[in-house]
A tleap script that builds the chain and sets N, CA, C and O, in Angstrom:
source leaprc.protein.ff14SB
mol = sequence {
  NMET SER ASP ILE SER LYS ALA THR ARG THR
  VAL LEU SER LYS TYR ALA THR PHE THR GLY
  ARG ALA THR ARG PRO GLU PHE TRP TRP TRP
  ALA LEU ALA VAL PHE GLY ILE ASN ILE VAL
  ALA GLN ILE ILE ASP GLY ALA LEU VAL ALA
  PRO MET LEU GLY PHE THR ALA PHE GLN ALA
  GLU ALA GLY GLN PRO ILE SER ILE LEU VAL
  MET LEU ALA LEU PHE LEU PRO ASN ILE ALA
  VAL ALA ALA ARG ARG LEU HIE ASP ILE GLY
  ARG SER GLY TRP TRP LEU LEU ILE ALA PHE
  ILE PRO LEU ILE GLY VAL LEU VAL LEU ILE
  TYR PHE TYR VAL GLN PRO SER ASP GLN GLY
  SER ASN GLU TYR GLY ALA PRO GLU PRO LEU
  CTHR
}
set mol.1.N position { -9.398 10.551 -21.836 }
set mol.1.CA position { -8.188 9.800 -21.550 }
set mol.1.C position { -8.562 8.344 -21.288 }
set mol.1.O position { -9.596 8.060 -20.683 }
set mol.2.N position { -7.732 7.441 -21.739 }
set mol.2.CA position { -8.039 6.016 -21.608 }
set mol.2.C position { -7.823 5.533 -20.170 }
set mol.2.O position { -7.113 6.156 -19.381 }
set mol.3.N position { -8.456 4.407 -19.862 }
set mol.3.CA position { -8.338 3.822 -18.529 }
set mol.3.C position { -6.915 3.398 -18.219 }
set mol.3.O position { -6.451 3.519 -17.085 }
set mol.4.N position { -6.223 2.897 -19.244 }
set mol.4.CA position { -4.849 2.428 -18.997 }
set mol.4.C position { -3.938 3.600 -18.636 }
set mol.4.O position { -3.071 3.460 -17.773 }
set mol.5.N position { -4.118 4.743 -19.275 }
set mol.5.CA position { -3.273 5.892 -18.931 }
set mol.5.C position { -3.660 6.454 -17.572 }
set mol.5.O position { -2.795 6.919 -16.830 }
set mol.6.N position { -4.947 6.419 -17.231 }
set mol.6.CA position { -5.371 6.869 -15.895 }
set mol.6.C position { -4.768 5.972 -14.821 }
set mol.6.O position { -4.231 6.458 -13.826 }
set mol.7.N position { -4.859 4.674 -15.026 }
set mol.7.CA position { -4.318 3.735 -14.041 }
set mol.7.C position { -2.814 3.892 -13.906 }
set mol.7.O position { -2.281 3.888 -12.796 }
set mol.8.N position { -2.134 4.030 -15.031 }
set mol.8.CA position { -0.675 4.194 -15.002 }
set mol.8.C position { -0.294 5.468 -14.259 }
set mol.8.O position { 0.613 5.459 -13.428 }
set mol.9.N position { -0.985 6.557 -14.559 }
set mol.9.CA position { -0.685 7.820 -13.893 }
set mol.9.C position { -0.976 7.721 -12.396 }
set mol.9.O position { -0.200 8.219 -11.579 }
set mol.10.N position { -2.086 7.083 -12.033 }
set mol.10.CA position { -2.437 6.937 -10.620 }
set mol.10.C position { -1.400 6.117 -9.877 }
set mol.10.O position { -0.950 6.513 -8.802 }
set mol.11.N position { -1.015 4.977 -10.436 }
set mol.11.CA position { -0.047 4.110 -9.755 }
set mol.11.C position { 1.307 4.808 -9.644 }
set mol.11.O position { 1.947 4.742 -8.594 }
set mol.12.N position { 1.748 5.467 -10.697 }
set mol.12.CA position { 3.045 6.146 -10.639 }
set mol.12.C position { 3.017 7.348 -9.701 }
set mol.12.O position { 4.038 7.685 -9.103 }
set mol.13.N position { 1.854 8.004 -9.564 }
set mol.13.CA position { 1.775 9.131 -8.622 }
set mol.13.C position { 1.808 8.630 -7.175 }
set mol.13.O position { 2.145 9.382 -6.261 }
set mol.14.N position { 1.461 7.371 -6.975 }
set mol.14.CA position { 1.534 6.748 -5.652 }
set mol.14.C position { 2.673 5.729 -5.657 }
set mol.14.O position { 2.497 4.601 -5.196 }
set mol.15.N position { 3.823 6.115 -6.169 }
set mol.15.CA position { 4.951 5.243 -6.465 }
set mol.15.C position { 5.236 4.231 -5.363 }
set mol.15.O position { 5.368 3.038 -5.639 }
set mol.16.N position { 5.332 4.685 -4.132 }
set mol.16.CA position { 5.634 3.784 -3.018 }
set mol.16.C position { 4.643 3.996 -1.885 }
set mol.16.O position { 5.011 3.937 -0.712 }
set mol.17.N position { 3.389 4.242 -2.233 }
set mol.17.CA position { 2.343 4.444 -1.237 }
set mol.17.C position { 1.639 3.119 -0.986 }
set mol.17.O position { 0.975 2.565 -1.862 }
set mol.18.N position { 1.804 2.629 0.234 }
set mol.18.CA position { 1.236 1.335 0.583 }
set mol.18.C position { -0.066 1.474 1.368 }
set mol.18.O position { -0.635 0.474 1.806 }
set mol.19.N position { -0.542 2.709 1.550 }
set mol.19.CA position { -1.789 2.941 2.259 }
set mol.19.C position { -2.876 3.290 1.262 }
set mol.19.O position { -2.597 3.731 0.147 }
set mol.20.N position { -4.104 3.091 1.670 }
set mol.20.CA position { -5.218 3.397 0.787 }
set mol.20.C position { -5.660 2.157 0.029 }
set mol.20.O position { -5.324 1.027 0.385 }
set mol.21.N position { -6.428 2.407 -1.032 }
set mol.21.CA position { -7.035 1.314 -1.787 }
set mol.21.C position { -6.801 1.509 -3.277 }
set mol.21.O position { -6.664 2.635 -3.754 }
set mol.22.N position { -6.758 0.401 -4.005 }
set mol.22.CA position { -6.651 0.411 -5.467 }
set mol.22.C position { -7.776 -0.460 -6.011 }
set mol.22.O position { -7.914 -1.621 -5.626 }
set mol.23.N position { -8.570 0.101 -6.896 }
set mol.23.CA position { -9.697 -0.646 -7.451 }
set mol.23.C position { -9.214 -1.761 -8.371 }
set mol.23.O position { -8.058 -1.787 -8.794 }
set mol.24.N position { -10.112 -2.661 -8.664 }
set mol.24.CA position { -9.781 -3.769 -9.567 }
set mol.24.C position { -9.344 -3.268 -10.934 }
set mol.24.O position { -8.331 -3.739 -11.451 }
set mol.25.N position { -10.084 -2.306 -11.557 }
set mol.25.CA position { -9.608 -1.818 -12.866 }
set mol.25.C position { -8.236 -1.154 -12.793 }
set mol.25.O position { -7.415 -1.334 -13.692 }
set mol.26.N position { -7.981 -0.390 -11.735 }
set mol.26.CA position { -6.668 0.245 -11.602 }
set mol.26.C position { -5.566 -0.798 -11.571 }
set mol.26.O position { -4.552 -0.656 -12.254 }
set mol.27.N position { -5.759 -1.848 -10.778 }
set mol.27.CA position { -4.750 -2.896 -10.660 }
set mol.27.C position { -4.516 -3.598 -11.991 }
set mol.27.O position { -3.370 -3.764 -12.408 }
set mol.28.N position { -5.593 -4.014 -12.666 }
set mol.28.CA position { -5.443 -4.797 -13.895 }
set mol.28.C position { -4.982 -3.940 -15.068 }
set mol.28.O position { -4.233 -4.434 -15.911 }
set mol.29.N position { -5.394 -2.682 -15.159 }
set mol.29.CA position { -4.864 -1.814 -16.210 }
set mol.29.C position { -3.375 -1.583 -15.991 }
set mol.29.O position { -2.603 -1.546 -16.949 }
set mol.30.N position { -2.970 -1.427 -14.731 }
set mol.30.CA position { -1.550 -1.281 -14.432 }
set mol.30.C position { -0.789 -2.545 -14.837 }
set mol.30.O position { 0.290 -2.452 -15.422 }
set mol.31.N position { -1.336 -3.722 -14.532 }
set mol.31.CA position { -0.677 -4.971 -14.907 }
set mol.31.C position { -0.501 -5.063 -16.428 }
set mol.31.O position { 0.544 -5.504 -16.905 }
set mol.32.N position { -1.508 -4.652 -17.180 }
set mol.32.CA position { -1.414 -4.653 -18.640 }
set mol.32.C position { -0.339 -3.669 -19.119 }
set mol.32.O position { 0.425 -3.976 -20.033 }
set mol.33.N position { -0.287 -2.494 -18.499 }
set mol.33.CA position { 0.730 -1.510 -18.881 }
set mol.33.C position { 2.133 -2.038 -18.610 }
set mol.33.O position { 3.028 -1.870 -19.439 }
set mol.34.N position { 2.335 -2.675 -17.459 }
set mol.34.CA position { 3.651 -3.234 -17.123 }
set mol.34.C position { 4.024 -4.343 -18.101 }
set mol.34.O position { 5.180 -4.442 -18.512 }
set mol.35.N position { 3.064 -5.170 -18.474 }
set mol.35.CA position { 3.312 -6.224 -19.458 }
set mol.35.C position { 3.787 -5.609 -20.774 }
set mol.35.O position { 4.765 -6.076 -21.358 }
set mol.36.N position { 3.105 -4.570 -21.242 }
set mol.36.CA position { 3.498 -3.902 -22.489 }
set mol.36.C position { 4.869 -3.258 -22.390 }
set mol.36.O position { 5.665 -3.342 -23.324 }
set mol.37.N position { 5.148 -2.618 -21.266 }
set mol.37.CA position { 6.453 -1.986 -21.053 }
set mol.37.C position { 7.555 -3.037 -21.084 }
set mol.37.O position { 8.621 -2.803 -21.654 }
set mol.38.N position { 7.305 -4.199 -20.472 }
set mol.38.CA position { 8.304 -5.284 -20.479 }
set mol.38.C position { 8.561 -5.805 -21.886 }
set mol.38.O position { 9.706 -6.085 -22.239 }
set mol.39.N position { 7.524 -5.938 -22.688 }
set mol.39.CA position { 7.694 -6.392 -24.075 }
set mol.39.C position { 8.569 -5.407 -24.843 }
set mol.39.O position { 9.500 -5.806 -25.543 }
set mol.40.N position { 8.265 -4.117 -24.706 }
set mol.40.CA position { 9.044 -3.082 -25.403 }
set mol.40.C position { 10.496 -3.105 -24.934 }
set mol.40.O position { 11.411 -3.012 -25.753 }
set mol.41.N position { 10.718 -3.227 -23.622 }
set mol.41.CA position { 12.080 -3.260 -23.090 }
set mol.41.C position { 12.859 -4.465 -23.611 }
set mol.41.O position { 14.047 -4.350 -23.915 }
set mol.42.N position { 12.208 -5.602 -23.715 }
set mol.42.CA position { 12.891 -6.788 -24.228 }
set mol.42.C position { 13.208 -6.659 -25.713 }
set mol.42.O position { 14.250 -7.132 -26.167 }
set mol.43.N position { 12.330 -6.033 -26.464 }
set mol.43.CA position { 12.613 -5.807 -27.879 }
set mol.43.C position { 13.796 -4.861 -28.031 }
set mol.43.O position { 14.672 -5.086 -28.866 }
set mol.44.N position { 13.822 -3.814 -27.236 }
set mol.44.CA position { 14.957 -2.874 -27.283 }
set mol.44.C position { 16.246 -3.595 -26.905 }
set mol.44.O position { 17.274 -3.414 -27.558 }
set mol.45.N position { 16.198 -4.408 -25.857 }
set mol.45.CA position { 17.386 -5.175 -25.459 }
set mol.45.C position { 17.874 -6.073 -26.581 }
set mol.45.O position { 19.065 -6.100 -26.889 }
set mol.46.N position { 16.961 -6.802 -27.187 }
set mol.46.CA position { 17.352 -7.780 -28.206 }
set mol.46.C position { 17.776 -7.155 -29.513 }
set mol.46.O position { 18.750 -7.595 -30.124 }
set mol.47.N position { 17.055 -6.128 -29.956 }
set mol.47.CA position { 17.316 -5.569 -31.280 }
set mol.47.C position { 18.371 -4.472 -31.282 }
set mol.47.O position { 19.099 -4.323 -32.263 }
set mol.48.N position { 18.467 -3.711 -30.213 }
set mol.48.CA position { 19.388 -2.568 -30.220 }
set mol.48.C position { 20.592 -2.745 -29.303 }
set mol.48.O position { 21.728 -2.505 -29.712 }
set mol.49.N position { 20.347 -3.165 -28.063 }
set mol.49.CA position { 21.435 -3.229 -27.085 }
set mol.49.C position { 22.381 -4.391 -27.378 }
set mol.49.O position { 23.600 -4.227 -27.312 }
set mol.50.N position { 21.838 -5.555 -27.697 }
set mol.50.CA position { 22.687 -6.721 -27.967 }
set mol.50.C position { 23.702 -6.448 -29.071 }
set mol.50.O position { 24.883 -6.731 -28.870 }
set mol.51.N position { 23.303 -5.907 -30.243 }
set mol.51.CA position { 24.305 -5.602 -31.274 }
set mol.51.C position { 25.337 -4.553 -30.825 }
set mol.51.O position { 26.496 -4.604 -31.237 }
set mol.52.N position { 24.914 -3.614 -29.989 }
set mol.52.CA position { 25.861 -2.598 -29.497 }
set mol.52.C position { 26.915 -3.216 -28.590 }
set mol.52.O position { 28.024 -2.695 -28.473 }
set mol.53.N position { 26.568 -4.328 -27.948 }
set mol.53.CA position { 27.501 -5.010 -27.059 }
set mol.53.C position { 28.321 -6.078 -27.767 }
set mol.53.O position { 29.101 -6.788 -27.133 }
set mol.54.N position { 28.145 -6.193 -29.088 }
set mol.54.CA position { 28.924 -7.143 -29.868 }
set mol.54.C position { 28.282 -8.507 -30.017 }
set mol.54.O position { 28.952 -9.456 -30.423 }
set mol.55.N position { 27.034 -8.627 -29.707 }
set mol.55.CA position { 26.319 -9.890 -29.856 }
set mol.55.C position { 25.378 -9.781 -31.050 }
set mol.55.O position { 25.076 -8.681 -31.513 }
set mol.56.N position { 24.923 -10.915 -31.540 }
set mol.56.CA position { 23.905 -10.868 -32.583 }
set mol.56.C position { 22.568 -10.514 -31.934 }
set mol.56.O position { 22.387 -10.677 -30.728 }
set mol.57.N position { 21.643 -10.029 -32.750 }
set mol.57.CA position { 20.342 -9.606 -32.216 }
set mol.57.C position { 19.648 -10.757 -31.510 }
set mol.57.O position { 19.596 -11.872 -32.030 }
set mol.58.N position { 19.118 -10.489 -30.336 }
set mol.58.CA position { 18.363 -11.433 -29.513 }
set mol.58.C position { 19.179 -12.631 -29.029 }
set mol.58.O position { 18.606 -13.666 -28.687 }
set mol.59.N position { 20.501 -12.507 -28.997 }
set mol.59.CA position { 21.339 -13.574 -28.470 }
set mol.59.C position { 21.225 -13.572 -26.946 }
set mol.59.O position { 21.366 -12.526 -26.312 }
set mol.60.N position { 20.975 -14.726 -26.367 }
set mol.60.CA position { 20.717 -14.837 -24.928 }
set mol.60.C position { 21.897 -14.361 -24.075 }
set mol.60.O position { 21.694 -13.810 -22.993 }
set mol.61.N position { 23.116 -14.568 -24.552 }
set mol.61.CA position { 24.296 -14.205 -23.771 }
set mol.61.C position { 24.469 -12.697 -23.628 }
set mol.61.O position { 25.276 -12.250 -22.814 }
set mol.62.N position { 23.732 -11.907 -24.396 }
set mol.62.CA position { 23.876 -10.453 -24.336 }
set mol.62.C position { 23.280 -9.878 -23.062 }
set mol.62.O position { 23.606 -8.755 -22.678 }
set mol.63.N position { 22.420 -10.626 -22.411 }
set mol.63.CA position { 21.760 -10.118 -21.219 }
set mol.63.C position { 20.620 -9.187 -21.593 }
set mol.63.O position { 20.315 -9.004 -22.771 }
set mol.64.N position { 20.006 -8.611 -20.601 }
set mol.64.CA position { 18.886 -7.708 -20.829 }
set mol.64.C position { 18.995 -6.502 -19.903 }
set mol.64.O position { 18.198 -6.372 -18.974 }
set mol.65.N position { 19.952 -5.628 -20.132 }
set mol.65.CA position { 20.158 -4.515 -19.199 }
set mol.65.C position { 18.975 -3.549 -19.118 }
set mol.65.O position { 18.655 -3.078 -18.026 }
set mol.66.N position { 18.324 -3.243 -20.226 }
set mol.66.CA position { 17.190 -2.318 -20.204 }
set mol.66.C position { 16.028 -2.952 -19.451 }
set mol.66.O position { 15.382 -2.291 -18.637 }
set mol.67.N position { 15.762 -4.214 -19.712 }
set mol.67.CA position { 14.671 -4.919 -19.029 }
set mol.67.C position { 14.905 -4.965 -17.519 }
set mol.67.O position { 13.972 -4.792 -16.736 }
set mol.68.N position { 16.135 -5.194 -17.123 }
set mol.68.CA position { 16.456 -5.235 -15.693 }
set mol.68.C position { 16.238 -3.876 -15.056 }
set mol.68.O position { 15.671 -3.788 -13.967 }
set mol.69.N position { 16.676 -2.817 -15.716 }
set mol.69.CA position { 16.469 -1.470 -15.179 }
set mol.69.C position { 14.986 -1.112 -15.086 }
set mol.69.O position { 14.550 -0.494 -14.115 }
set mol.70.N position { 14.224 -1.501 -16.090 }
set mol.70.CA position { 12.781 -1.237 -16.075 }
set mol.70.C position { 12.132 -1.981 -14.908 }
set mol.70.O position { 11.318 -1.406 -14.185 }
set mol.71.N position { 12.481 -3.236 -14.723 }
set mol.71.CA position { 11.882 -4.004 -13.630 }
set mol.71.C position { 12.282 -3.464 -12.260 }
set mol.71.O position { 11.475 -3.480 -11.330 }
set mol.72.N position { 13.501 -2.993 -12.130 }
set mol.72.CA position { 13.911 -2.374 -10.872 }
set mol.72.C position { 13.129 -1.088 -10.619 }
set mol.72.O position { 12.733 -0.814 -9.486 }
set mol.73.N position { 12.907 -0.301 -11.665 }
set mol.73.CA position { 12.161 0.952 -11.525 }
set mol.73.C position { 10.693 0.698 -11.181 }
set mol.73.O position { 10.073 1.503 -10.485 }
set mol.74.N position { 10.134 -0.409 -11.659 }
set mol.74.CA position { 8.714 -0.698 -11.433 }
set mol.74.C position { 8.456 -1.621 -10.241 }
set mol.74.O position { 7.306 -1.952 -9.951 }
set mol.75.N position { 9.509 -2.033 -9.555 }
set mol.75.CA position { 9.340 -2.969 -8.443 }
set mol.75.C position { 8.459 -2.400 -7.331 }
set mol.75.O position { 7.480 -3.030 -6.931 }
set mol.76.N position { 8.803 -1.212 -6.830 }
set mol.76.CA position { 8.023 -0.621 -5.743 }
set mol.76.C position { 6.583 -0.307 -6.137 }
set mol.76.O position { 5.675 -0.625 -5.369 }
set mol.77.N position { 6.328 0.306 -7.305 }
set mol.77.CA position { 4.925 0.536 -7.640 }
set mol.77.C position { 4.130 -0.759 -7.809 }
set mol.77.O position { 2.937 -0.785 -7.505 }
set mol.78.N position { 4.758 -1.825 -8.284 }
set mol.78.CA position { 4.065 -3.114 -8.401 }
set mol.78.C position { 3.648 -3.642 -7.032 }
set mol.78.O position { 2.512 -4.079 -6.851 }
set mol.79.N position { 4.553 -3.600 -6.087 }
set mol.79.CA position { 4.248 -4.081 -4.739 }
set mol.79.C position { 3.208 -3.174 -4.082 }
set mol.79.O position { 2.292 -3.659 -3.419 }
set mol.80.N position { 3.348 -1.863 -4.265 }
set mol.80.CA position { 2.428 -0.916 -3.635 }
set mol.80.C position { 1.006 -1.077 -4.164 }
set mol.80.O position { 0.056 -1.107 -3.382 }
set mol.81.N position { 0.853 -1.180 -5.484 }
set mol.81.CA position { -0.511 -1.320 -6.032 }
set mol.81.C position { -1.102 -2.671 -5.641 }
set mol.81.O position { -2.314 -2.770 -5.448 }
set mol.82.N position { -0.293 -3.700 -5.521 }
set mol.82.CA position { -0.800 -5.004 -5.081 }
set mol.82.C position { -1.283 -4.937 -3.627 }
set mol.82.O position { -2.323 -5.501 -3.287 }
set mol.83.N position { -0.525 -4.249 -2.777 }
set mol.83.CA position { -0.942 -4.090 -1.378 }
set mol.83.C position { -2.231 -3.270 -1.293 }
set mol.83.O position { -3.134 -3.605 -0.527 }
set mol.84.N position { -2.313 -2.194 -2.083 }
set mol.84.CA position { -3.537 -1.382 -2.078 }
set mol.84.C position { -4.721 -2.164 -2.633 }
set mol.84.O position { -5.852 -1.965 -2.190 }
set mol.85.N position { -4.478 -3.049 -3.595 }
set mol.85.CA position { -5.568 -3.886 -4.129 }
set mol.85.C position { -6.081 -4.823 -3.049 }
set mol.85.O position { -7.290 -5.019 -2.924 }
set mol.86.N position { -5.176 -5.404 -2.264 }
set mol.86.CA position { -5.599 -6.260 -1.154 }
set mol.86.C position { -6.376 -5.450 -0.120 }
set mol.86.O position { -7.350 -5.942 0.449 }
set mol.87.N position { -5.953 -4.212 0.124 }
set mol.87.CA position { -6.695 -3.348 1.042 }
set mol.87.C position { -8.112 -3.113 0.527 }
set mol.87.O position { -9.050 -2.997 1.316 }
set mol.88.N position { -8.267 -3.044 -0.777 }
set mol.88.CA position { -9.566 -2.761 -1.375 }
set mol.88.C position { -10.578 -3.876 -1.106 }
set mol.88.O position { -11.786 -3.636 -1.123 }
set mol.89.N position { -10.095 -5.077 -0.863 }
set mol.89.CA position { -11.006 -6.181 -0.545 }
set mol.89.C position { -10.972 -6.512 0.952 }
set mol.89.O position { -11.471 -7.554 1.376 }
set mol.90.N position { -10.379 -5.612 1.744 }
set mol.90.CA position { -10.388 -5.776 3.193 }
set mol.90.C position { -9.307 -6.680 3.748 }
set mol.90.O position { -9.431 -7.168 4.872 }
set mol.91.N position { -8.247 -6.915 2.985 }
set mol.91.CA position { -7.155 -7.773 3.447 }
set mol.91.C position { -5.894 -6.932 3.661 }
set mol.91.O position { -5.720 -5.878 3.051 }
set mol.92.N position { -5.048 -7.410 4.516 }
set mol.92.CA position { -3.784 -6.744 4.793 }
set mol.92.C position { -2.819 -6.935 3.621 }
set mol.92.O position { -2.874 -7.939 2.912 }
set mol.93.N position { -1.943 -5.959 3.433 }
set mol.93.CA position { -0.913 -6.078 2.404 }
set mol.93.C position { 0.078 -7.196 2.702 }
set mol.93.O position { 0.790 -7.654 1.808 }
set mol.94.N position { 0.124 -7.631 3.950 }
set mol.94.CA position { 1.019 -8.724 4.314 }
set mol.94.C position { 0.645 -10.024 3.622 }
set mol.94.O position { 1.455 -10.950 3.571 }
set mol.95.N position { -0.572 -10.108 3.085 }
set mol.95.CA position { -0.972 -11.296 2.329 }
set mol.95.C position { -0.087 -11.491 1.095 }
set mol.95.O position { -0.063 -12.583 0.528 }
set mol.96.N position { 0.629 -10.467 0.673 }
set mol.96.CA position { 1.536 -10.606 -0.472 }
set mol.96.C position { 2.607 -11.662 -0.216 }
set mol.96.O position { 3.122 -12.270 -1.153 }
set mol.97.N position { 2.937 -11.875 1.047 }
set mol.97.CA position { 3.972 -12.856 1.386 }
set mol.97.C position { 3.552 -14.286 1.055 }
set mol.97.O position { 4.394 -15.182 0.992 }
set mol.98.N position { 2.264 -14.503 0.845 }
set mol.98.CA position { 1.802 -15.841 0.480 }
set mol.98.C position { 2.360 -16.265 -0.882 }
set mol.98.O position { 2.363 -17.451 -1.210 }
set mol.99.N position { 2.822 -15.311 -1.659 }
set mol.99.CA position { 3.412 -15.622 -2.970 }
set mol.99.C position { 4.664 -16.489 -2.840 }
set mol.99.O position { 5.073 -17.121 -3.813 }
set mol.100.N position { 5.267 -16.529 -1.678 }
set mol.100.CA position { 6.458 -17.361 -1.481 }
set mol.100.C position { 6.128 -18.846 -1.373 }
set mol.100.O position { 7.025 -19.688 -1.405 }
set mol.101.N position { 4.839 -19.169 -1.244 }
set mol.101.CA position { 4.434 -20.579 -1.273 }
set mol.101.C position { 4.296 -20.950 -2.750 }
set mol.101.O position { 3.452 -20.384 -3.444 }
set mol.102.N position { 5.098 -21.881 -3.239 }
set mol.102.CA position { 5.082 -22.188 -4.674 }
set mol.102.C position { 3.680 -22.533 -5.186 }
set mol.102.O position { 2.927 -23.258 -4.535 }
set mol.103.N position { 3.357 -22.012 -6.335 }
set mol.103.CA position { 2.118 -22.208 -7.085 }
set mol.103.C position { 0.855 -21.799 -6.332 }
set mol.103.O position { 0.102 -20.949 -6.806 }
set mol.104.N position { 0.617 -22.391 -5.170 }
set mol.104.CA position { -0.607 -22.111 -4.425 }
set mol.104.C position { -0.673 -20.641 -4.018 }
set mol.104.O position { -1.736 -20.025 -4.091 }
set mol.105.N position { 0.446 -20.081 -3.594 }
set mol.105.CA position { 0.461 -18.688 -3.167 }
set mol.105.C position { 0.055 -17.735 -4.280 }
set mol.105.O position { -0.732 -16.816 -4.057 }
set mol.106.N position { 0.586 -17.949 -5.469 }
set mol.106.CA position { 0.252 -17.089 -6.611 }
set mol.106.C position { -1.216 -17.253 -6.988 }
set mol.106.O position { -1.889 -16.274 -7.310 }
set mol.107.N position { -1.709 -18.476 -6.950 }
set mol.107.CA position { -3.121 -18.718 -7.271 }
set mol.107.C position { -4.047 -18.028 -6.270 }
set mol.107.O position { -5.075 -17.472 -6.655 }
set mol.108.N position { -3.685 -18.062 -4.993 }
set mol.108.CA position { -4.484 -17.383 -3.976 }
set mol.108.C position { -4.479 -15.878 -4.231 }
set mol.108.O position { -5.523 -15.231 -4.136 }
set mol.109.N position { -3.325 -15.321 -4.551 }
set mol.109.CA position { -3.254 -13.880 -4.828 }
set mol.109.C position { -4.088 -13.504 -6.048 }
set mol.109.O position { -4.784 -12.489 -6.028 }
set mol.110.N position { -4.030 -14.298 -7.097 }
set mol.110.CA position { -4.852 -14.007 -8.277 }
set mol.110.C position { -6.330 -14.042 -7.898 }
set mol.110.O position { -7.103 -13.196 -8.347 }
set mol.111.N position { -6.724 -15.001 -7.086 }
set mol.111.CA position { -8.105 -15.066 -6.610 }
set mol.111.C position { -8.472 -13.782 -5.867 }
set mol.111.O position { -9.548 -13.227 -6.091 }
set mol.112.N position { -7.595 -13.309 -4.990 }
set mol.112.CA position { -7.851 -12.065 -4.267 }
set mol.112.C position { -7.954 -10.884 -5.225 }
set mol.112.O position { -8.832 -10.035 -5.072 }
set mol.113.N position { -7.060 -10.824 -6.213 }
set mol.113.CA position { -7.025 -9.679 -7.130 }
set mol.113.C position { -8.286 -9.564 -7.982 }
set mol.113.O position { -8.648 -8.459 -8.387 }
set mol.114.N position { -8.965 -10.683 -8.263 }
set mol.114.CA position { -10.156 -10.629 -9.111 }
set mol.114.C position { -11.440 -10.400 -8.316 }
set mol.114.O position { -12.512 -10.264 -8.905 }
set mol.115.N position { -11.345 -10.356 -7.001 }
set mol.115.CA position { -12.530 -10.140 -6.176 }
set mol.115.C position { -13.044 -8.703 -6.330 }
set mol.115.O position { -12.254 -7.779 -6.524 }
set mol.116.N position { -14.364 -8.515 -6.244 }
set mol.116.CA position { -14.911 -7.158 -6.316 }
set mol.116.C position { -14.510 -6.342 -5.091 }
set mol.116.O position { -14.262 -6.884 -4.014 }
set mol.117.N position { -14.456 -5.059 -5.278 }
set mol.117.CA position { -14.088 -4.146 -4.192 }
set mol.117.C position { -15.127 -4.164 -3.084 }
set mol.117.O position { -16.306 -4.420 -3.328 }
set mol.118.N position { -14.680 -3.889 -1.859 }
set mol.118.CA position { -15.624 -3.680 -0.763 }
set mol.118.C position { -16.423 -2.422 -1.060 }
set mol.118.O position { -15.863 -1.394 -1.442 }
set mol.119.N position { -17.724 -2.509 -0.884 }
set mol.119.CA position { -18.568 -1.336 -1.085 }
set mol.119.C position { -18.424 -0.420 0.126 }
set mol.119.O position { -18.460 -0.878 1.268 }
set mol.120.N position { -18.264 0.857 -0.127 }
set mol.120.CA position { -18.110 1.809 0.967 }
set mol.120.C position { -16.743 1.725 1.598 }
set mol.120.O position { -15.826 1.107 1.057 }
set mol.121.N position { -16.618 2.350 2.742 }
set mol.121.CA position { -15.339 2.393 3.452 }
set mol.121.C position { -15.068 1.070 4.156 }
set mol.121.O position { -15.990 0.358 4.554 }
set mol.122.N position { -13.803 0.762 4.298 }
set mol.122.CA position { -13.384 -0.358 5.135 }
set mol.122.C position { -12.249 0.158 6.015 }
set mol.122.O position { -12.012 1.365 6.066 }
set mol.123.N position { -11.552 -0.725 6.700 }
set mol.123.CA position { -10.512 -0.277 7.632 }
set mol.123.C position { -9.341 0.431 6.941 }
set mol.123.O position { -8.514 1.052 7.608 }
set mol.124.N position { -9.268 0.339 5.606 }
set mol.124.CA position { -8.168 0.961 4.856 }
set mol.124.C position { -8.589 2.261 4.174 }
set mol.124.O position { -7.799 2.868 3.451 }
set mol.125.N position { -9.818 2.684 4.400 }
set mol.125.CA position { -10.280 3.952 3.853 }
set mol.125.C position { -11.428 3.780 2.888 }
set mol.125.O position { -11.985 2.695 2.725 }
set mol.126.N position { -11.768 4.901 2.248 }
set mol.126.CA position { -12.864 4.917 1.278 }
set mol.126.C position { -12.346 4.493 -0.083 }
set mol.126.O position { -11.151 4.613 -0.353 }
set mol.127.N position { -13.230 3.998 -0.949 }
set mol.127.CA position { -12.808 3.637 -2.307 }
set mol.127.C position { -12.260 4.853 -3.034 }
set mol.127.O position { -12.766 5.964 -2.877 }
set mol.128.N position { -11.220 4.635 -3.830 }
set mol.128.CA position { -10.589 5.713 -4.574 }
set mol.128.C position { -10.772 5.464 -6.065 }
set mol.128.O position { -10.144 4.558 -6.613 }
set mol.129.N position { -11.618 6.246 -6.734 }
set mol.129.CA position { -11.821 6.036 -8.181 }
set mol.129.C position { -10.604 6.501 -8.978 }
set mol.129.O position { -9.809 7.309 -8.497 }
set mol.130.N position { -10.467 5.985 -10.196 }
set mol.130.CA position { -9.396 6.432 -11.085 }
set mol.130.C position { -9.638 7.890 -11.434 }
set mol.130.O position { -10.762 8.282 -11.749 }
set mol.131.N position { -8.583 8.689 -11.376 }
set mol.131.CA position { -8.729 10.116 -11.743 }
set mol.131.C position { -7.828 10.467 -12.881 }
set mol.131.O position { -7.812 11.615 -13.325 }
savepdb mol mol.pdb
quit
């Protein structure tokens, strides 16, 4: 089984679990999967849903109902895996709030996300490999 499917299955099985740790590969494979899912949802919105609503294909005024539903469904797992990733480097999940600082906050979070995992156990538990 591929790493992306393992990561996706792991994150979805921990849908709203904010405890524990998420390894760097788990986090980034999940991010890639979400990116792909968003592309597919936008294509479906533009090519299929827009004409059904009486708009031309990919017309901006048609909205993106499928994309919105997908993002709502993936909101909690995105936040949960990000918090677990921060736990993996020994930081609190509350560091996610730094994203509200324009530009700098997102850059700091990306820096945290690319850091190597803490070796061994930390205050958030033992490392959890992809299964």
